[in-house]
C-alpha positions, -999 to +999 in steps of 0.1 A: +308-338-088+320-305-102+315-318-137+279-327-129+273-292-113+287-273-143+268-294-168+236-287-147+244-250-149+245-251-186+213-271-189+196-246-165+206-215-184+195-231-217+161-241-202+155-207-186+164-186-217+144-208-242+113-191-255+081-202-239+050-192-219+070-181-188+093-159-208+063-144-227+044-136-195+076-122-179+079-098-208+043-088-207+042-080-169+077-065-170+067-041-197+036-031-177+051-027-143+089-032-143+114-054-125+095-067-095+065-084-113+088-098-140+110-113-112+080-127-094+068-145-125+103-160-129+105-170-093+070-185-093+080-206-123+108-222-102+081-239-081+069-258-112+104-264-124+114-280-091+082-301-091+088-314-126+125-319-118+116-343-090+091-361-112+115-364-141+145-374-121+127-400-099+109-417-128+074-406-117+070-392-153+055-426-161+023-413-145+018-390-175+016-420-198-019-425-184-045-405-203-065-400-171-037-378-159-022-364-191-054-352-208-069-331-180-035-316-171-027-307-207-062-293-213-059-271-183-025-259-194-039-250-229-069-231-214-047-211-191-022-202-218-050-191-242-064-169-214-030-152-209-026-148-246-060-130-250-051-107-221-018-099-238-035-092-272-059-069-253-030-050-239-015-047-274-048-033-287-052-007-259-019-002-241-025+002-204-010+030-184+015+019-157-007+034-130-040+020-143-030-013-157-053-043-153-035-057-123-014-038-097+023-043-098+032-078-085-004-089-080-006-126-086+026-126-106+042-152-084+011-174-087+009-169-125+045-181-129+040-211-108+007-220-125+022-218-160+051-240-150+031-266-130+004-268-157+029-275-184+035-313-186+061-308-214+085-298-187+087-334-176+098-344-211+127-321-207+135-335-173+132-370-184+158-363-211+180-346-185+178-378-163+191-397-193+218-371-198+229-374-162+233-411-166+255-405-196+276-379-177+283-403-148+285-434-171+261-454-148+229-450-129+234-418-109+236-420-071+214-399-049+243-376-042+249-371-079+213-365-086+211-339-058+242-321-072+227-320-106+194-306-092+214-280-072+233-268-102+202-265-123+183-246-096+213-223-090+214-214-127+176-209-127+176-185-098+204-165-113+186-163-147+155-151-129+172-119-119+191-115-152+159-119-173+138-095-150+166-069-152+168-071-190+130-068-193+131-037-170+157-021-192+136-028-223+106-012-206+125+020-199+139+022-234+109+010-254+085+033-272+047+028-269+047+013-304+074-012-295+055-021-264+023-028-284+043-050-307+058-069-278+024-075-262+010-086-295+039-111-301+036-124-265-002-129-270+003-148-303+031-169-288+009-178-258-021-187-279+002-208-303+015-227-273-021-233-262-029-248-296+002-270-295-009-283-261-043-291-274-028-309-304-009-331-279-042-341-264-061-348-296 
C-alpha cells in the first residue's frame, strides 16, 4: 500500500507542476492580487481533478468516446480558455493596478479553477493512463482499497502543490517589475489561446 501511495504522490506532483491552463490562470491572478486568489484557483481545480479521477479510475471515460458528449465539452473548454487568454493579453497591454484590477481579489477564482479543470476532457486521458499504471504497479486488477489509496496519494500531493505554487507566484509578484509582469501576462494569454486552439483541433 505504501508503494501505491508514494507512486501516486509522484504522479500528483508531476500533474500539478505541468504547464497548462490552470497554472497559467494561477500565475495571472497571483500576479494581480497575490497569494489568496492564486491558491483559490488551484483549490478550485482540485474539484475537476477529483471528478476526472473518478471517471478515469472507474472506466467511465468510455463516455467520452461518444461524439455527442466529447464535442460539446471540448468546444466549451476551448471557448473558455480563449476568453481567459484574451483577458490575460488585455492585462499585458494595460497592466491593472492591484487596487483597481478587473476583478476583486479572490472573486470567482475558486469557480474559475474548477471550471478550467472540469471543462478539460484531456484530464481523463491522463487518468485513464494512471489507471493502467496502477494495474502495472500492483500486477493485477487493483482492488477498491488499492484504488482509494492511489486516489488519496494523488490528492494529498495535489493539495500540497496548491500551497507551494500559490506561494511561489506570490513571491514572483513581490519581486517582479512591471515589465516582467506584462511579459508574464502576455505569455499566459498566448498559452491559454494556444490550448484553446489545440482543444478545437481535437474536435475537428
